[in-house]
Structure formats: structure tokens, C-alpha cells
C-alpha positions in Angstrom: 27.9 36.8 -102.7 28.2 40.6 -102.4 30.5 40.7 -105.5 27.8 38.9 -107.6 25.3 41.4 -106.4 27.5 44.3 -107.4 28.3 42.7 -110.7 24.6 42.3 -111.5 23.9 45.9 -110.5 26.7 47.1 -112.8 25.3 45.0 -115.6 21.7 46.3 -115.1 23.0 49.9 -115.0 25.1 49.4 -118.1 22.1 48.0 -120.0 19.9 50.9 -118.9 22.6 53.3 -119.9 23.0 51.6 -123.3 19.2 51.8 -124.0 18.9 55.5 -123.2 18.8 57.5 -126.5 21.8 59.7 -127.0 24.1 61.1 -129.7 25.6 57.7 -130.7 22.1 56.2 -131.2 21.2 59.2 -133.3 24.5 58.8 -135.3 23.7 55.1 -135.9 20.2 55.8 -137.1 21.5 58.6 -139.4 24.1 56.2 -140.8 21.5 53.5 -141.4 19.3 55.9 -143.3 22.2 57.2 -145.3 24.2 54.1 -146.0 22.3 51.0 -144.9 22.6 48.7 -141.9 25.8 46.9 -143.0 27.8 50.1 -143.1 26.4 51.4 -139.8 28.2 48.6 -137.8 31.4 50.7 -138.0 29.7 53.4 -135.8 28.2 50.8 -133.5 31.6 49.2 -132.8 33.5 52.5 -132.6 30.9 53.9 -130.2 31.0 50.8 -128.1 34.8 50.8 -127.8 35.1 54.5 -127.1 32.3 54.5 -124.5 33.9 51.5 -122.7 37.3 53.2 -122.6 35.8 56.5 -121.4 33.7 54.7 -118.8 36.8 52.8 -117.5 38.9 56.0 -117.4 36.1 57.8 -115.5 35.6 54.9 -113.1 39.3 54.6 -112.3 39.9 58.3 -112.0 36.8 59.0 -109.8 37.6 56.1 -107.6 41.1 57.5 -106.9 39.8 61.0 -106.0 37.2 61.8 -103.4 34.9 63.8 -105.6 32.2 65.8 -103.7 28.5 65.2 -104.6 28.1 68.8 -105.7 30.5 68.2 -108.6 28.2 65.4 -109.9 25.1 67.7 -109.5 26.9 70.4 -111.5 27.7 67.9 -114.3 24.1 66.7 -114.2 22.8 70.3 -114.5 25.2 71.1 -117.4 24.1 67.9 -119.2 20.4 68.8 -118.7 21.1 72.2 -120.2 22.8 70.6 -123.3 19.9 68.2 -123.8 17.3 71.0 -123.6 19.3 73.0 -126.1 19.5 70.0 -128.5 15.8 69.4 -128.2 15.0 73.0 -129.1 17.3 72.7 -132.1 15.6 69.5 -133.2 12.1 71.0 -132.9 13.2 73.8 -135.3 13.8 71.2 -138.1 11.1 71.6 -140.7 12.5 69.3 -143.4 14.9 66.4 -143.6 17.2 66.9 -146.6 18.6 63.5 -147.6 21.0 65.1 -150.1 23.3 66.4 -147.4 25.3 63.5 -146.0 26.9 63.4 -142.5 30.1 61.6 -142.0 30.8 60.3 -138.5 34.6 60.2 -138.0 36.3 58.7 -134.9 36.9 62.3 -133.7 33.2 63.2 -133.9 32.2 60.0 -132.2 34.6 60.7 -129.3 33.4 64.3 -129.1 29.7 63.1 -128.9 30.5 60.7 -126.1 32.7 63.0 -124.1 30.6 66.1 -124.3 27.2 64.6 -124.4 
């Protein structure tokens, strides 16, 4: 019974994490605007696969080490600083130029997931 409760908790947390806006969602919207919905599925599936692999690696590695809570607080603070910096960069945008295309390679997708 406890394992079902843990599984449901993990599912809910995964759904919430998937719904929170982030760089992959931004990349998907950018690709949809540039190339259409059909071509954006490549980014959706790449993002899903990479995020799953990274989440499993993090889960397994953090479960094997006894990481102190202060470490997670530091990561949270660093992530907040990055998000604030990104928000200020977005607020500075005055015009969206659709002539400049952005290509999201596997390397860019991995970098967005790992660092953001």
C-alpha cells in the first residue's frame, strides 16, 4: 500500500514538473512558430528522453550519496539567479524577428536541461 502511495506521489510530482514552464517548453513553442507543429515533435521527444535519463541519473546518484540539505539550497538559489537573469533578458526584447531561425540540436537541448 505504501509503494502505491509513493508511486502516486512521484507521478503527481512528475506531472507538476512537466507543466512548469522552462527552456524546453520555450524551445517547443519557438519550433512550432518557426516550423509548425509536426516538426516540433522532434524537440518534444528529445526533451522527454533527455529529461528522463537525467532524472534517473540524478535519482540514482543522489540516493547513493548522503547529500546534505545545504547543497540543495545552494542549487535552488543558483537556479533562482539564472531564472531572474533570463527574465531580465526577456524583458529587454522589443521586437521578435522571425527572419532569424533558431536550431535546437541535441546538444542544445541537453545543455538547457542540465543547466536550467
